[in-house]
C-alpha positions in Angstrom: 15.5 -17.9 -5.6 16.3 -16.3 -9.0 19.3 -14.5 -9.2 17.8 -12.8 -12.5 14.1 -12.3 -10.8 16.7 -9.9 -8.5 17.9 -7.7 -11.0 14.6 -7.4 -12.3 13.0 -6.2 -9.4 16.2 -4.2 -8.4 15.9 -2.6 -12.0 12.8 -1.5 -10.9 13.7 -0.3 -8.3 11.9 -2.6 -5.5 12.6 -4.3 -2.5 14.2 -8.2 -3.0 11.3 -10.0 -0.9 10.3 -13.7 -0.7 6.5 -12.4 -2.1 7.6 -10.7 -4.8 10.2 -13.0 -6.0 7.3 -15.9 -5.6 5.0 -13.9 -8.0 8.2 -13.2 -10.4 8.2 -16.6 -9.6 4.4 -18.2 -10.9 4.2 -15.2 -14.3 7.3 -17.4 -15.0 5.9 -20.2 -14.8 2.8 -19.1 -16.6 5.2 -16.6 -19.4 2.8 -17.5 -21.7 -0.5 -16.9 -20.8 -2.3 -13.4 -19.9 -3.4 -12.6 -15.5 -5.0 -10.4 -14.2 -3.8 -9.5 -10.2 -7.3 -10.5 -9.1 -6.1 -13.8 -10.4 -2.4 -13.7 -10.1 -4.0 -13.3 -6.4 -6.0 -16.2 -6.2 -3.6 -19.0 -7.5 -1.7 -17.6 -4.4 -4.5 -18.0 -2.7 -4.9 -21.9 -4.0 -1.3 -22.6 -3.0 -1.6 -21.2 0.5 0.2 -18.3 0.2 -0.4 -15.0 2.6 0.5 -12.6 0.0 -1.5 -9.7 -0.2 -3.2 -8.9 -3.3 -2.0 -4.9 -3.4 1.6 -6.4 -3.4 0.5 -8.2 -6.4 -0.6 -5.5 -8.2 2.7 -3.7 -7.5 5.0 -6.4 -8.9 2.7 -6.6 -11.6 2.0 -2.9 -12.1 6.3 -1.8 -12.3 6.5 -2.6 -15.6 9.5 -6.1 -14.6 7.0 -8.2 -15.7 6.0 -7.4 -19.4 10.8 -8.1 -19.8 9.2 -12.1 -19.5 7.5 -11.6 -22.3 
């Protein structure tokens, strides 16, 4: 669990949850690539995650991910 990701979620006003941290970690691993929410969701499913598409959309739309750029 990254302290940086926890701070980013708090700044965005989101609860700190494992699914959100997982999504942020995935985005950091691929920070020079651009993904749609559906692509992120598909990657998570392939990794065996049960994170919902709605959660992916919320994390991507909260503005946190643009900070990685």
